[in-house]
C-alpha positions in Angstrom: -0.6 9.8 -17.9 0.3 7.3 -15.1 -2.5 6.6 -12.7 -2.6 4.5 -9.5 -5.9 3.0 -8.5 -6.3 1.4 -5.1 -9.0 -1.1 -4.1 -9.8 -3.6 -1.4 -10.5 -1.3 1.5 -13.6 -1.6 3.7 -14.8 -2.3 7.2 -13.4 -5.3 9.1 -13.5 -6.5 12.7 -10.4 -6.5 14.9 -8.3 -9.6 14.2 -9.5 -9.8 10.6 -7.8 -9.5 7.3 -7.9 -7.4 4.1 -6.0 -7.4 0.9 -5.4 -4.1 -0.8 -4.5 -3.8 -4.5 -3.0 -1.0 -6.5 -3.1 -1.1 -10.3 -0.8 1.1 -12.2 -2.0 2.4 -15.6 1.5 2.3 -16.9 4.4 -0.2 -16.6 6.0 -1.0 -13.3 9.8 -1.4 -13.8 11.7 -3.7 -11.6 13.8 -0.8 -10.2 10.7 1.3 -9.4 9.9 1.4 -5.7 6.3 0.8 -4.8 4.8 1.6 -1.5 1.8 1.8 0.8 1.3 4.8 3.1 -1.6 5.6 5.4 -3.1 8.6 7.0 -5.4 8.4 10.0 -7.7 11.2 11.3 -5.6 14.1 12.4 -2.3 12.3 11.6 0.4 12.7 9.1 0.9 10.3 6.2 3.1 7.5 7.4 5.0 4.7 5.8 3.3 1.3 5.9 5.6 -0.7 3.5 7.7 -0.4 0.4 9.1 -2.9 -2.1 12.0 -2.1 -4.3 14.4 -3.7 -6.7 14.8 -7.5 -6.1 11.6 -7.4 -4.1 13.4 -6.0 -1.1 10.7 -5.0 1.4 10.6 -2.6 4.3 7.9 -2.1 6.9 6.8 0.4 9.4 7.4 -0.8 13.0 3.7 -0.9 13.8 2.9 -3.4 11.0 5.9 -5.7 11.0 4.9 -9.3 11.2 1.2 -8.5 10.3 1.4 -6.9 6.9 3.0 -8.2 3.7 3.7 -6.2 0.5 4.2 -7.9 -2.8 4.2 -6.9 -6.5 3.4 -8.4 -9.8 5.1 -6.3 -12.5 3.5 -8.3 -15.3 0.1 -7.2 -14.0 1.3 -3.7 -13.0 -0.1 -4.4 -9.6 1.1 -4.1 -6.0 -0.6 -5.8 -3.1 -0.8 -5.3 0.7 -2.0 -8.3 2.7 -3.1 -7.1 6.1 -3.6 -9.6 8.8 -4.4 -9.3 12.5 -5.9 -5.9 12.0 -6.2 -3.5 14.9 -8.5 -0.5 15.4 -5.3 1.7 15.2 -4.9 0.5 11.6 -7.9 2.5 10.7 -6.8 5.0 8.0 -6.9 6.0 4.4 -4.3 3.8 2.6 -2.4 5.3 -0.3 -0.4 3.6 -3.0 2.8 5.2 -4.1 5.2 4.7 -7.0 8.7 6.2 -7.0 9.6 5.9 -10.7 13.3 6.0 -11.5 12.6 5.8 -15.2 10.0 8.7 -15.2 11.9 10.7 -12.6 8.9 11.4 -10.5 6.6 10.2 -7.7 3.0 9.2 -8.1 0.1 8.8 -5.6 -3.2 7.0 -5.8 -6.5 8.5 -4.5 -6.6 6.3 -1.4 -8.8 3.6 -0.1 -10.5 3.7 3.4 -9.7 0.9 5.8 -11.8 0.8 9.0 -11.2 -1.7 11.8 -14.0 -1.7 14.2 -16.3 -4.1 16.0 
């Protein structure tokens, strides 16, 4: 049973930084796409960033230039470095794995990020 466990969320002031981690209980293959999504109060779940084969990364427009996604397949871990945080970044952040080998999609339980002074 593959599980994704996020950590690193919390309360941070505007302009601050946080680093989220997502540990996968199984192997991450180089051709699996890993991603971060977020859902704010009353909003739909939106793309934050994905990283695919060859470490090709894509970002949502609202986080470009501020957030960086990375992966360490040897540690079965995906990271999201978030800088210059804004109150509108407040949301539950979810880790996602689109596994080509397993033929299915997995979600973590989410970690809360609150940006407030």
